[in-house]
One Martini backbone bead per residue (centre of mass of N, CA, C, O) as a GRO file, in nm:
protein
  286
    1SER     BB    1  -7.129  38.207  17.134
    2SER     BB    2  -6.895  37.987  16.971
    3PRO     BB    3  -6.615  38.042  17.061
    4GLY     BB    4  -6.429  38.163  17.335
    5ASP     BB    5  -6.301  38.469  17.500
    6ASP     BB    6  -6.076  38.691  17.666
    7PRO     BB    7  -6.041  39.026  17.614
    8GLU     BB    8  -5.832  39.074  17.865
    9ASN     BB    9  -5.703  38.767  17.772
   10PRO     BB   10  -5.605  38.692  17.491
   11SER     BB   11  -5.543  38.492  17.254
   12ALA     BB   12  -5.304  38.446  17.023
   13SER     BB   13  -5.501  38.210  16.863
   14PRO     BB   14  -5.793  38.235  16.782
   15ALA     BB   15  -6.057  38.107  16.677
   16GLU     BB   16  -6.254  38.093  16.428
   17GLY     BB   17  -6.512  38.325  16.517
   18THR     BB   18  -6.487  38.437  16.811
   19TYR     BB   19  -6.558  38.764  16.720
   20LEU     BB   20  -6.839  38.652  16.619
   21ASN     BB   21  -7.173  38.727  16.589
   22LYS     BB   22  -7.384  38.472  16.494
   23CYS     BB   23  -7.666  38.597  16.532
   24LEU     BB   24  -7.600  38.862  16.341
   25SER     BB   25  -7.325  38.772  16.133
   26SER     BB   26  -7.480  38.504  16.038
   27SER     BB   27  -7.537  38.225  15.813
   28PHE     BB   28  -7.746  37.927  15.768
   29THR     BB   29  -7.834  37.624  15.718
   30PRO     BB   30  -8.159  37.518  15.821
   31GLY     BB   31  -8.326  37.309  15.726
   32SER     BB   32  -8.628  37.204  15.877
   33VAL     BB   33  -8.713  37.487  15.986
   34PHE     BB   34  -8.800  37.588  15.692
   35LYS     BB   35  -9.077  37.438  15.678
   36LEU     BB   36  -9.241  37.677  15.794
   37VAL     BB   37  -9.238  37.842  15.535
   38THR     BB   38  -9.367  37.634  15.347
   39LEU     BB   39  -9.622  37.597  15.519
   40ALA     BB   40  -9.731  37.885  15.506
   41ALA     BB   41  -9.763  37.886  15.198
   42ALA     BB   42  -9.957  37.640  15.184
   43ILE     BB   43 -10.189  37.746  15.362
   44ASP     BB   44 -10.242  38.004  15.169
   45ASN     BB   45 -10.234  37.827  14.859
   46ILE     BB   46 -10.370  37.538  14.959
   47PRO     BB   47 -10.690  37.453  15.011
   48ASP     BB   48 -10.650  37.110  15.045
   49LEU     BB   49 -10.421  37.038  15.251
   50PHE     BB   50 -10.603  36.893  15.496
   51GLU     BB   51 -10.712  36.657  15.279
   52ARG     BB   52 -10.449  36.530  15.231
   53SER     BB   53 -10.231  36.265  15.096
   54LEU     BB   54  -9.893  36.209  15.168
   55LEU     BB   55  -9.625  36.065  14.993
   56CYS     BB   56  -9.366  35.836  15.129
   57GLU     BB   57  -9.077  35.635  14.986
   58GLY     BB   58  -8.783  35.782  15.078
   59SER     BB   59  -8.813  35.899  14.780
   60MET     BB   60  -8.757  36.120  14.486
   61ILE     BB   61  -8.812  36.206  14.147
   62VAL     BB   62  -8.661  36.505  13.993
   63ASP     BB   63  -8.572  36.551  13.693
   64GLY     BB   64  -8.364  36.287  13.743
   65ALA     BB   65  -8.353  36.345  14.052
   66LYS     BB   66  -8.275  36.297  14.398
   67LEU     BB   67  -8.486  36.286  14.685
   68THR     BB   68  -8.436  36.252  15.024
   69CYS     BB   69  -8.518  36.075  15.320
   70THR     BB   70  -8.529  35.972  15.665
   71GLY     BB   71  -8.781  35.805  15.558
   72THR     BB   72  -9.080  35.587  15.545
   73HIS     BB   73  -9.412  35.730  15.570
   74GLY     BB   74  -9.610  35.726  15.362
   75TYR     BB   75  -9.916  35.804  15.440
   76GLN     BB   76 -10.000  36.159  15.509
   77THR     BB   77 -10.044  36.424  15.676
   78ILE     BB   78  -9.939  36.738  15.736
   79GLU     BB   79  -9.896  36.696  16.037
   80GLN     BB   80  -9.722  36.440  16.004
   81ALA     BB   81  -9.506  36.561  15.816
   82LEU     BB   82  -9.394  36.757  16.027
   83ALA     BB   83  -9.333  36.549  16.253
   84ASN     BB   84  -9.147  36.381  16.039
   85SER     BB   85  -8.987  36.563  15.850
   86CYS     BB   86  -9.072  36.544  15.539
   87ASN     BB   87  -8.918  36.576  15.239
   88CYS     BB   88  -9.122  36.483  15.028
   89ALA     BB   89  -9.360  36.664  15.109
   90PHE     BB   90  -9.202  36.943  15.092
   91GLY     BB   91  -9.108  36.910  14.803
   92GLN     BB   92  -9.390  36.899  14.677
   93LEU     BB   93  -9.487  37.177  14.776
   94ALA     BB   94  -9.271  37.349  14.636
   95LEU     BB   95  -9.344  37.263  14.347
   96GLU     BB   96  -9.639  37.366  14.359
   97LEU     BB   97  -9.580  37.665  14.436
   98GLY     BB   98  -9.311  37.765  14.347
   99GLY     BB   99  -9.057  37.993  14.322
  100ASP     BB  100  -9.210  38.262  14.364
  101THR     BB  101  -9.357  38.187  14.631
  102MET     BB  102  -9.112  38.104  14.796
  103ALA     BB  103  -8.967  38.380  14.775
  104GLU     BB  104  -9.194  38.549  14.896
  105TYR     BB  105  -9.194  38.404  15.183
  106ALA     BB  106  -8.900  38.451  15.257
  107GLU     BB  107  -8.947  38.759  15.266
  108LYS     BB  108  -9.210  38.790  15.436
  109LEU     BB  109  -9.063  38.620  15.691
  110GLY     BB  110  -8.747  38.751  15.696
  111MET     BB  111  -8.504  38.584  15.560
  112THR     BB  112  -8.414  38.848  15.349
  113ALA     BB  113  -8.400  39.077  15.539
  114GLU     BB  114  -8.335  39.400  15.655
  115LEU     BB  115  -8.182  39.426  15.966
  116SER     BB  116  -8.191  39.556  16.311
  117LEU     BB  117  -7.994  39.613  16.627
  118ASP     BB  118  -7.958  39.889  16.763
  119GLY     BB  119  -7.804  39.973  16.471
  120MET     BB  120  -7.733  39.683  16.396
  121ASP     BB  121  -7.652  39.478  16.161
  122VAL     BB  122  -7.822  39.212  15.996
  123LEU     BB  123  -7.767  38.932  15.841
  124PRO     BB  124  -7.892  38.819  15.567
  125GLY     BB  125  -8.044  38.599  15.407
  126SER     BB  126  -8.116  38.332  15.160
  127PHE     BB  127  -8.288  38.275  14.832
  128THR     BB  128  -8.285  38.035  14.581
  129LYS     BB  129  -8.450  38.010  14.281
  130GLY     BB  130  -8.562  37.747  14.157
  131GLU     BB  131  -8.666  37.578  13.912
  132ASP     BB  132  -8.935  37.476  13.790
  133GLY     BB  133  -8.928  37.126  13.856
  134SER     BB  134  -8.685  37.112  14.043
  135VAL     BB  135  -8.475  36.980  14.281
  136GLY     BB  136  -8.391  37.252  14.401
  137LEU     BB  137  -8.673  37.343  14.486
  138ALA     BB  138  -8.733  37.104  14.667
  139TRP     BB  139  -8.490  37.151  14.863
  140SER     BB  140  -8.573  37.440  14.953
  141GLY     BB  141  -8.837  37.337  15.110
  142VAL     BB  142  -8.636  37.179  15.324
  143GLY     BB  143  -8.356  37.370  15.373
  144GLN     BB  144  -8.168  37.365  15.133
  145TYR     BB  145  -7.949  37.414  14.906
  146ASP     BB  146  -7.925  37.782  14.928
  147ASP     BB  147  -8.017  37.814  15.206
  148LEU     BB  148  -8.027  38.103  15.436
  149VAL     BB  149  -8.007  38.173  15.797
  150ASN     BB  150  -8.077  38.395  16.049
  151PRO     BB  151  -8.129  38.367  16.381
  152CYS     BB  152  -8.268  38.642  16.439
  153ALA     BB  153  -8.481  38.625  16.213
  154PHE     BB  154  -8.610  38.360  16.318
  155LEU     BB  155  -8.693  38.468  16.593
  156ARG     BB  156  -8.894  38.678  16.488
  157LEU     BB  157  -9.087  38.475  16.360
  158LEU     BB  158  -9.160  38.319  16.622
  159GLY     BB  159  -9.282  38.562  16.770
  160SER     BB  160  -9.517  38.600  16.562
  161LEU     BB  161  -9.648  38.325  16.611
  162ALA     BB  162  -9.702  38.356  16.919
  163GLY     BB  163  -9.829  38.680  16.916
  164GLY     BB  164  -9.931  38.800  16.617
  165LYS     BB  165  -9.662  38.976  16.628
  166THR     BB  166  -9.383  39.175  16.552
  167ALA     BB  167  -9.080  39.192  16.718
  168GLY     BB  168  -8.845  39.415  16.756
  169PRO     BB  169  -8.532  39.389  16.823
  170ARG     BB  170  -8.375  39.422  17.151
  171LEU     BB  171  -8.149  39.467  17.406
  172VAL     BB  172  -8.340  39.692  17.543
  173TYR     BB  173  -8.653  39.744  17.647
  174GLN     BB  174  -8.602  39.908  17.937
  175GLU     BB  175  -8.541  40.196  18.115
  176THR     BB  176  -8.429  40.283  18.449
  177THR     BB  177  -8.412  40.390  18.740
  178MET     BB  178  -8.294  40.328  19.059
  179HIS     BB  179  -8.626  40.321  19.134
  180GLY     BB  180  -8.785  40.194  18.869
  181ILE     BB  181  -8.832  40.422  18.668
  182PRO     BB  182  -8.936  40.483  18.368
  183LEU     BB  183  -8.802  40.578  18.081
  184PRO     BB  184  -8.810  40.729  17.806
  185GLY     BB  185  -8.954  40.523  17.541
  186GLU     BB  186  -9.036  40.263  17.307
  187GLY     BB  187  -8.924  40.006  17.325
  188ALA     BB  188  -9.051  39.742  17.167
  189PRO     BB  189  -9.123  39.708  16.860
  190SER     BB  190  -9.436  39.668  16.674
  191LEU     BB  191  -9.542  39.452  16.420
  192LYS     BB  192  -9.681  39.313  16.169
  193ALA     BB  193  -9.770  39.025  16.079
  194PRO     BB  194  -9.710  38.810  15.795
  195PHE     BB  195  -9.989  38.686  15.902
  196ASP     BB  196 -10.266  38.553  15.995
  197ALA     BB  197 -10.432  38.420  16.262
  198ASP     BB  198 -10.493  38.140  16.139
  199THR     BB  199 -10.205  38.066  16.058
  200CYS     BB  200 -10.083  38.088  16.337
  201ARG     BB  201 -10.261  37.873  16.474
  202VAL     BB  202 -10.181  37.632  16.298
  203LEU     BB  203  -9.877  37.642  16.352
  204ARG     BB  204  -9.893  37.612  16.656
  205ASP     BB  205 -10.038  37.338  16.664
  206MET     BB  206  -9.821  37.180  16.499
  207MET     BB  207  -9.581  37.242  16.694
  208ARG     BB  208  -9.711  37.108  16.936
  209ASN     BB  209  -9.731  36.826  16.808
  210ASN     BB  210  -9.431  36.774  16.782
  211VAL     BB  211  -9.375  36.748  17.086
  212GLN     BB  212  -9.589  36.525  17.154
  213GLN     BB  213  -9.502  36.313  16.905
  214THR     BB  214  -9.166  36.346  16.890
  215TYR     BB  215  -8.986  36.482  17.127
  216GLY     BB  216  -9.127  36.528  17.401
  217GLN     BB  217  -9.267  36.659  17.686
  218SER     BB  218  -9.053  36.574  17.907
  219MET     BB  219  -8.836  36.791  17.835
  220PHE     BB  220  -9.056  37.041  17.948
  221GLY     BB  221  -9.263  36.945  18.125
  222SER     BB  222  -9.524  37.192  18.161
  223LEU     BB  223  -9.448  37.315  17.900
  224ALA     BB  224  -9.592  37.481  17.610
  225VAL     BB  225  -9.425  37.367  17.355
  226CYS     BB  226  -9.326  37.500  17.036
  227ALA     BB  227  -9.170  37.312  16.757
  228LYS     BB  228  -8.860  37.288  16.549
  229SER     BB  229  -8.643  37.095  16.380
  230GLY     BB  230  -8.287  37.070  16.261
  231THR     BB  231  -8.081  36.903  15.999
  232ALA     BB  232  -7.795  37.048  15.854
  233GLU     BB  233  -7.608  37.043  15.598
  234ALA     BB  234  -7.275  37.064  15.555
  235ALA     BB  235  -6.977  37.025  15.501
  236PRO     BB  236  -6.772  36.812  15.388
  237GLY     BB  237  -6.707  36.601  15.672
  238GLN     BB  238  -6.939  36.729  15.837
  239SER     BB  239  -7.149  36.785  16.066
  240PRO     BB  240  -7.443  36.877  16.130
  241HIS     BB  241  -7.660  37.117  16.193
  242ALA     BB  242  -7.831  37.215  16.493
  243TRP     BB  243  -8.183  37.266  16.537
  244PHE     BB  244  -8.401  37.469  16.767
  245ALA     BB  245  -8.739  37.598  16.738
  246GLY     BB  246  -8.951  37.836  16.933
  247PHE     BB  247  -9.216  37.832  17.190
  248VAL     BB  248  -9.424  37.956  17.449
  249ALA     BB  249  -9.770  37.884  17.520
  250ASP     BB  250  -9.753  38.158  17.737
  251GLU     BB  251  -9.835  38.461  17.872
  252ASP     BB  252  -9.640  38.423  18.136
  253LEU     BB  253  -9.413  38.296  17.906
  254PRO     BB  254  -9.291  38.494  17.651
  255LEU     BB  255  -9.104  38.267  17.468
  256ALA     BB  256  -8.845  38.271  17.233
  257PHE     BB  257  -8.639  38.033  17.031
  258VAL     BB  258  -8.287  37.969  16.929
  259VAL     BB  259  -8.098  37.677  16.839
  260LEU     BB  260  -7.742  37.648  16.750
  261VAL     BB  261  -7.536  37.366  16.657
  262GLU     BB  262  -7.245  37.335  16.537
  263ASN     BB  263  -7.196  37.027  16.433
  264GLY     BB  264  -7.418  36.855  16.630
  265GLY     BB  265  -7.641  36.715  16.449
  266SER     BB  266  -7.911  36.656  16.601
  267GLY     BB  267  -8.160  36.870  16.665
  268ALA     BB  268  -8.329  36.740  16.897
  269GLU     BB  269  -8.082  36.657  17.071
  270ALA     BB  270  -7.870  36.891  17.073
  271ALA     BB  271  -8.068  37.149  17.071
  272GLY     BB  272  -8.312  37.056  17.246
  273SER     BB  273  -8.154  37.019  17.514
  274VAL     BB  274  -8.080  37.316  17.546
  275ALA     BB  275  -8.362  37.435  17.553
  276ALA     BB  276  -8.459  37.275  17.801
  277LYS     BB  277  -8.252  37.383  18.007
  278VAL     BB  278  -8.320  37.684  17.984
  279LEU     BB  279  -8.624  37.675  18.041
  280ASN     BB  280  -8.609  37.526  18.315
  281ALA     BB  281  -8.434  37.743  18.453
  282LEU     BB  282  -8.640  37.974  18.432
  283VAL     BB  283  -8.872  37.839  18.588
  284ASN     BB  284  -8.678  37.759  18.849
  285GLY     BB  285  -8.459  37.999  18.895
  286ASP     BB  286  -8.144  37.915  18.805
   0.00000   0.00000   0.00000
């Protein structure tokens, strides 16, 4: 978290939020990383999803209001829609799924759950169910409207996608003696994943395609990174929050990650570059 300060020599007037752990105690508009939640709901509830051709004309009118996209993507498959991060496609999916199903999956995937980290409460996110057929519901499927996500909760979701089961977050996985002998303890608790193995596999493959087709594999060297970016609108007059979230599809390097750069701008550029630097440093032992 930043901004930072030295607790042993604190500033007279530290910046707002300096002593707030934003990973645990804040929630943010997620932008397009939330499309993974909408996509999971669509995979489970729309039987012909992968046979469809989804049209994006740059914007769409929903109940007299406009939902805009970042581009004009034309006809596309769902895989292409995720790689394009197409607002029109995911707005259409949210409208078809309906508010009840969207709210169900936001809860099921942990976005609104009450979590704790070694006894510390994690601020839950929120999902406001827009009326069926409304532009608000369409925007919520895109990760805007009133959607709020806690970074730690989203990290837990990514871990479940990568490993097929949900790892309960812990600050310390295992304690050992000075001779390296493990002390009695539970380690990191493991819970059932929020969806089945087939859904996990499809989401992993599509997130891998994002890196190969959109972000660029060169960012990550030889690492098989699966990811989704997000550029979330912030307060008026402020630059968007930049998100980049994913995991490494490698049993020898089982890492999930969430990068959030407040008011950083483009998710893939601002947050993606941070993820690439950290992952490459881990691999190279720097």
